[in-house]
N, CA, C and O of each residue as an XYZ file, in Angstrom:
304
protein
N       0.836     -1.160      0.000
C       0.000      0.000      0.000
C       0.890      1.234      0.000
O       1.961      1.252      0.605
N       0.417      2.264     -0.695
C       1.162      3.518     -0.767
C       0.431      4.570      0.057
O      -0.781      4.743     -0.063
N       1.189      5.267      0.894
C       0.647      6.326      1.732
C       1.398      7.613      1.460
O       2.617      7.610      1.285
N       0.669      8.705      1.427
C       1.237     10.012      1.159
C       1.361     10.790      2.460
O       0.354     11.136      3.076
N       2.587     11.065      2.880
C       2.840     11.858      4.084
C       2.780     13.321      3.680
O       3.555     13.778      2.840
N       1.835     14.066      4.299
C       1.627     15.473      3.944
C       2.216     16.433      4.964
O       2.592     17.552      4.615
N       2.300     16.006      6.230
C       2.931     16.818      7.285
C       3.587     15.879      8.274
O       3.102     14.778      8.532
N       4.705     16.340      8.823
C       5.400     15.521      9.811
C       6.167     16.426     10.769
O       6.684     17.473     10.378
N       6.229     16.008     12.014
C       7.006     16.725     13.028
C       7.835     15.690     13.781
O       7.303     14.698     14.281
N       9.122     15.927     13.856
C      10.025     14.995     14.522
C      10.295     15.429     15.955
O      10.223     16.615     16.276
N      10.604     14.472     16.808
C      10.991     14.737     18.188
C      12.496     14.990     18.194
O      13.289     14.059     18.325
N      12.877     16.246     18.052
C      14.288     16.603     17.926
C      14.969     16.833     19.263
O      16.160     17.142     19.303
N      14.243     16.691     20.348
C      14.816     16.807     21.682
C      15.202     15.407     22.140
O      14.338     14.580     22.432
N      16.503     15.148     22.202
C      16.958     13.795     22.551
C      16.938     13.542     24.053
O      17.240     12.433     24.495
N      16.586     14.554     24.846
C      16.490     14.370     26.291
C      17.811     14.466     27.020
O      17.835     14.382     28.248
N      18.889     14.635     26.323
C      20.208     14.730     26.936
C      20.690     16.166     26.819
O      21.285     16.542     25.809
N      20.439     16.970     27.845
C      20.777     18.396     27.797
C      22.276     18.667     27.868
O      22.736     19.704     27.390
N      23.036     17.759     28.452
C      24.473     17.995     28.605
C      25.207     17.961     27.272
O      26.007     18.849     26.976
N      24.943     16.962     26.489
C      25.661     16.783     25.229
C      24.646     16.586     24.113
O      24.634     15.541     23.463
N      23.810     17.566     23.890
C      22.810     17.390     22.842
C      23.290     18.044     21.557
O      23.986     19.059     21.563
N      22.899     17.434     20.483
C      23.241     17.954     19.165
C      22.017     18.682     18.635
O      20.962     18.072     18.460
N      22.141     19.962     18.380
C      21.036     20.771     17.880
C      21.136     20.880     16.370
O      22.154     21.318     15.834
N      20.067     20.478     15.684
C      20.039     20.584     14.231
C      19.891     22.045     13.822
O      19.221     22.823     14.500
N      20.511     22.404     12.724
C      20.313     23.738     12.171
C      18.946     23.782     11.496
O      18.325     22.746     11.257
N      18.490     24.981     11.195
C      17.206     25.143     10.520
C      17.209     24.404      9.183
O      16.239     23.725      8.846
N      18.292     24.532      8.425
C      18.393     23.858      7.124
C      18.359     22.346      7.273
O      17.768     21.658      6.441
N      18.983     21.819      8.320
C      18.963     20.370      8.558
C      17.552     19.891      8.914
O      17.134     18.811      8.495
N      16.819     20.701      9.692
C      15.440     20.342     10.033
C      14.559     20.322      8.785
O      13.740     19.418      8.619
N      14.721     21.299      7.921
C      13.951     21.356      6.671
C      14.293     20.166      5.776
O      13.400     19.558      5.186
N      15.568     19.835      5.673
C      15.986     18.688      4.866
C      15.413     17.390      5.428
O      15.025     16.502      4.670
N      15.360     17.279      6.738
C      14.794     16.099      7.391
C      13.312     15.966      7.048
O      12.850     14.874      6.716
N      12.573     17.056      7.124
C      11.154     17.030      6.776
C      10.957     16.738      5.292
O      10.064     15.975      4.923
N      11.776     17.335      4.448
C      11.669     17.092      3.011
C      11.901     15.628      2.670
O      11.287     15.093      1.747
N      12.785     14.986      3.417
C      13.052     13.567      3.196
C      11.828     12.722      3.515
O      11.555     11.730      2.839
N      11.093     13.118      4.551
C       9.966     12.309      5.019
C       8.666     12.576      4.266
O       7.804     11.700      4.209
N       8.509     13.753      3.693
C       7.279     14.062      2.978
C       7.246     13.336      1.648
O       8.273     13.196      0.984
N       6.071     12.877      1.261
C       5.926     12.210     -0.026
C       5.310     10.830      0.133
O       4.702     10.519      1.157
N       5.474     10.025     -0.877
C       4.857      8.711     -0.921
C       5.786      7.664     -0.313
O       6.969      7.589     -0.644
N       5.218      6.856      0.586
C       5.931      5.744      1.216
C       5.165      4.464      0.932
O       3.942      4.421      1.062
N       5.881      3.434      0.549
C       5.243      2.144      0.310
C       5.475      1.242      1.519
O       6.612      0.941      1.883
N       4.370      0.818      2.130
C       4.418     -0.016      3.331
C       3.382     -1.127      3.205
O       2.488     -1.074      2.361
N       3.523     -2.131      4.062
C       2.563     -3.232      4.056
C       1.252     -2.839      4.730
O       0.182     -3.283      4.313
N       1.332     -2.000      5.781
C       0.139     -1.523      6.475
C       0.448     -0.169      7.119
O       1.600      0.260      7.176
N      -0.606      0.491      7.601
C      -0.436      1.830      8.166
C       0.443      1.835      9.411
O       1.147      2.814      9.661
N       0.415      0.762     10.196
C       1.221      0.692     11.410
C       2.719      0.712     11.116
O       3.517      1.117     11.961
N       3.086      0.285      9.945
C       4.500      0.209      9.567
C       5.071      1.563      9.141
O       6.289      1.733      9.106
N       4.210      2.518      8.820
C       4.654      3.802      8.269
C       5.591      4.556      9.203
O       6.674      4.971      8.790
N       5.191      4.735     10.449
C       6.006      5.498     11.414
C       7.354      4.824     11.631
O       8.385      5.496     11.668
N       7.356      3.517     11.773
C       8.618      2.795     11.976
C       9.538      2.933     10.771
O      10.743      3.129     10.930
N       8.986      2.835      9.579
C       9.812      2.914      8.370
C      10.436      4.301      8.223
O      11.612      4.419      7.877
N       9.656      5.349      8.485
C      10.200      6.710      8.387
C      11.254      6.934      9.465
O      12.322      7.476      9.177
N      10.972      6.525     10.702
C      11.941      6.699     11.800
C      13.237      5.959     11.511
O      14.320      6.488     11.758
N      13.138      4.741     10.992
C      14.335      3.975     10.659
C      15.129      4.641      9.536
O      16.359      4.595      9.530
N      14.432      5.252      8.597
C      15.102      5.872      7.455
C      15.817      7.163      7.837
O      16.962      7.377      7.439
N      15.149      8.028      8.608
C      15.741      9.331      8.914
C      16.499      9.358     10.228
O      17.329     10.243     10.440
N      16.233      8.409     11.113
C      16.987      8.329     12.362
C      16.432      9.151     13.512
O      17.113      9.311     14.525
N      15.222      9.676     13.394
C      14.587     10.456     14.458
C      13.193      9.916     14.717
O      12.535      9.414     13.805
N      12.739     10.019     15.966
C      11.381      9.606     16.318
C      10.390     10.653     15.814
O      10.721     11.829     15.663
N       9.176     10.197     15.561
C       8.143     11.076     15.032
C       7.217     11.502     16.157
O       6.739     10.678     16.936
N       6.971     12.807     16.227
C       6.068     13.367     17.230
C       4.641     13.432     16.683
O       3.687     13.098     17.387
N       4.497     13.864     15.424
C       3.183     14.025     14.808
C       3.312     13.753     13.319
O       4.298     14.133     12.688
N       2.288     13.080     12.757
C       2.312     12.777     11.333
C       0.899     12.841     10.776
O      -0.054     12.389     11.411
N       0.776     13.406      9.588
C      -0.480     13.419      8.839
C      -0.211     12.742      7.508
O       0.756     13.063      6.817
N      -1.073     11.803      7.158
C      -0.908     11.093      5.904
C      -2.272     10.679      5.373
O      -3.271     10.701      6.091
N      -2.289     10.304      4.112
C      -3.495      9.835      3.460
C      -3.108      8.749      2.468
O      -1.937      8.602      2.118
N      -4.090      7.998      2.024
C      -3.787      7.035      0.969
C      -3.485      7.829     -0.298
O      -3.858      8.997     -0.400
N      -2.836      7.225     -1.232
C      -2.359      7.922     -2.425
C      -3.528      8.272     -3.351
O      -3.774      7.601     -4.353
N      -4.234      9.331     -2.989
C      -5.339      9.831     -3.794
C      -4.881     11.068     -4.544
O      -3.726     11.478     -4.431
N      -5.789     11.664     -5.310
C      -5.440     12.925     -5.952
C      -5.160     13.969     -4.881
O      -5.973     14.197     -3.985
N      -4.027     14.581     -4.990
C      -3.565     15.532     -3.989
C      -2.654     16.520     -4.694
O      -1.995     16.146     -5.664
N      -2.593     17.759     -4.247
C      -1.743     18.745     -4.915
C      -0.277     18.303     -5.056
O       0.386     18.657     -6.030
N       0.222     17.537     -4.093
C       1.622     17.095     -4.167
C       1.832     16.004     -5.216
O       2.945     15.836     -5.716
N       0.777     15.263     -5.553
C       0.935     14.128     -6.475
C      -0.014     14.194     -7.644
O      -0.246     13.171     -8.290
N      -0.566     15.332     -7.944
C      -1.573     15.420     -8.997
C      -1.015     15.105    -10.383
O      -1.777     14.817    -11.306
N       0.285     15.157    -10.532
C       0.890     14.865    -11.835
C       1.091     13.368    -12.050
O       1.370     12.955    -13.176
N       0.959     12.542    -11.017
C       1.197     11.101    -11.154
C       0.073     10.404    -11.871
O       0.124      9.189    -12.064
């Protein structure tokens, strides 16, 4: 099944205040750009795990839909 991720927010606070790595604004945008779009998964439960495994950050919030007509994919 193909799912279209339209919005995503990552948990960028690793909880370690002493030695935390802070992403730059450009890195945060690149991270979101990587996650937005069409993902092919076996079921909806697999989507969050697949994105987290790919980008290396936990997901705080995600909005997605099945691959229907949408402004991001209207050319497909």
